[in-house]
C-alpha positions in Angstrom: -16.5 -27.7 15.8 -12.7 -27.9 15.5 -10.3 -25.1 16.3 -7.3 -25.9 14.1 -4.9 -23.7 16.1 -5.6 -26.0 19.2 -4.6 -29.1 17.2 -0.9 -28.5 17.6 -1.3 -28.2 21.4 -3.4 -31.4 21.5 -0.7 -33.1 19.4 2.1 -31.9 21.6 0.3 -33.0 24.8 -0.9 -36.2 23.2 -4.5 -35.2 24.0 -7.2 -36.3 21.6 -5.1 -38.8 19.6 -8.1 -39.4 17.2 -8.4 -35.7 16.5 -4.6 -35.4 15.9 -4.8 -38.4 13.5 -7.6 -36.9 11.5 -5.8 -33.6 11.4 -2.8 -35.3 9.9 -5.0 -37.2 7.5 -6.7 -34.0 6.3 -3.4 -32.2 6.0 -1.6 -35.0 4.2 0.1 -33.9 0.9 1.1 -37.2 -0.5 -0.3 -40.7 -1.1 2.6 -42.0 1.0 1.5 -40.0 4.0 -2.1 -41.2 3.6 -0.9 -44.8 3.3 1.2 -44.5 6.5 -1.7 -43.1 8.4 -4.1 -45.7 7.1 -1.7 -48.5 8.2 -1.6 -47.1 11.7 -5.4 -46.5 12.2 -8.2 -48.7 10.9 -10.7 -45.8 10.8 -8.3 -43.8 8.6 -7.8 -46.9 6.4 -11.6 -46.9 5.8 -11.4 -43.2 5.0 -8.5 -43.7 2.6 -10.3 -46.6 0.9 -13.3 -44.3 0.4 -11.1 -41.6 -0.9 -9.5 -44.0 -3.3 -12.9 -45.2 -4.6 -14.0 -41.6 -5.1 -10.7 -40.8 -6.9 -11.2 -43.7 -9.2 -14.7 -42.5 -10.2 -14.3 -40.3 -13.3 -17.5 -38.4 -12.7 -16.8 -37.7 -9.1 -13.3 -36.6 -9.9 -14.5 -34.3 -12.7 -17.0 -32.7 -10.2 -14.3 -32.3 -7.7 -12.0 -30.6 -10.3 -14.9 -28.4 -11.4 -15.5 -27.3 -7.7 -11.8 -26.6 -7.4 -11.7 -24.6 -10.6 -14.8 -22.7 -9.4 -13.1 -22.0 -6.1 -10.0 -20.7 -7.8 -12.0 -18.5 -10.2 -14.0 -17.1 -7.2 -10.8 -16.3 -5.3 -9.3 -14.6 -8.4 -12.5 -12.6 -8.9 -12.5 -11.6 -5.2 -8.8 -10.5 -5.5 -9.6 -8.3 -8.4 -12.6 -6.8 -6.6 -10.4 -6.2 -3.5 -7.7 -4.6 -5.5 -10.1 -2.3 -7.3 -11.9 -1.4 -4.1 -8.6 -0.8 -2.4 -7.4 1.5 -5.2 -10.7 3.3 -5.1 -10.5 3.7 -1.4 -7.0 5.0 -1.6 -8.0 7.6 -4.2 -11.0 8.6 -2.1 -8.9 8.9 1.0 -6.3 11.1 -0.8 -9.1 13.3 -2.2 -10.4 13.7 1.4 -6.9 14.6 2.6 -6.3 17.2 -0.2 -9.7 18.8 0.5 -9.0 18.9 4.2 -5.6 20.5 3.8 -6.9 23.0 1.3 -9.7 24.0 3.7 -7.2 24.4 6.5 -4.9 26.6 4.4 -7.5 28.6 2.3 -10.8 28.3 4.2 -14.1 26.8 3.1 -14.0 25.4 -0.5 -16.7 26.1 -3.1 -19.0 23.1 -3.8 -17.7 23.0 -7.4 -14.1 22.7 -6.2 -15.0 20.0 -3.7 -16.6 18.0 -6.6 -13.6 18.6 -8.8 -11.3 17.1 -6.1 -13.7 14.2 -5.4 -13.6 13.3 -9.1 -9.9 13.8 -9.7 -7.5 11.1 -10.8 -4.8 9.9 -8.4 -2.1 11.8 -10.5 -4.0 15.0 -10.2 -4.5 14.5 -6.4 -0.8 13.9 -6.1 0.1 17.0 -8.1 -2.3 19.2 -6.1 -1.1 17.8 -2.8 2.5 18.7 -3.7 1.6 22.2 -4.9 -0.5 23.1 -1.9 2.5 23.1 0.3 4.0 26.2 -1.3 0.8 27.7 -3.0 -0.2 31.2 -2.1 -3.7 30.8 -3.5 -6.1 28.1 -4.7 -5.2 29.2 -8.3 -1.6 28.3 -7.6 -2.7 24.8 -6.6 -5.0 24.1 -9.6 -3.1 26.0 -12.3 -2.2 23.8 -15.3 
């Protein structure tokens, strides 16, 4: 197991030079970086040669590209799910807050009214939360 945050400390203290070399190899962003590392370390040269062979194999490259595209697609899907869940969570939290404030101001709410609040849009919840500050009754809050 490798703890990447400790890699910087190992590099700075010159501990674990092989680990630092592998970290640089895996983090390399250009062929020039890989070539420089390969020239400095025979094990990394073997790794670079193996990487070059894989890169030259059209089928292996295509599989790698497909995995990368699948990963990107997964991350995009997860972002959409997170945003939708986050928006739903915000609306639910706002509904809970409106219901709580109404209960504090006007007493226990009827079940039908609690259901109406739970199913309200964010715009309705916003409007009701603004109205309840100055409302004298529940009718004042929910009037159209």
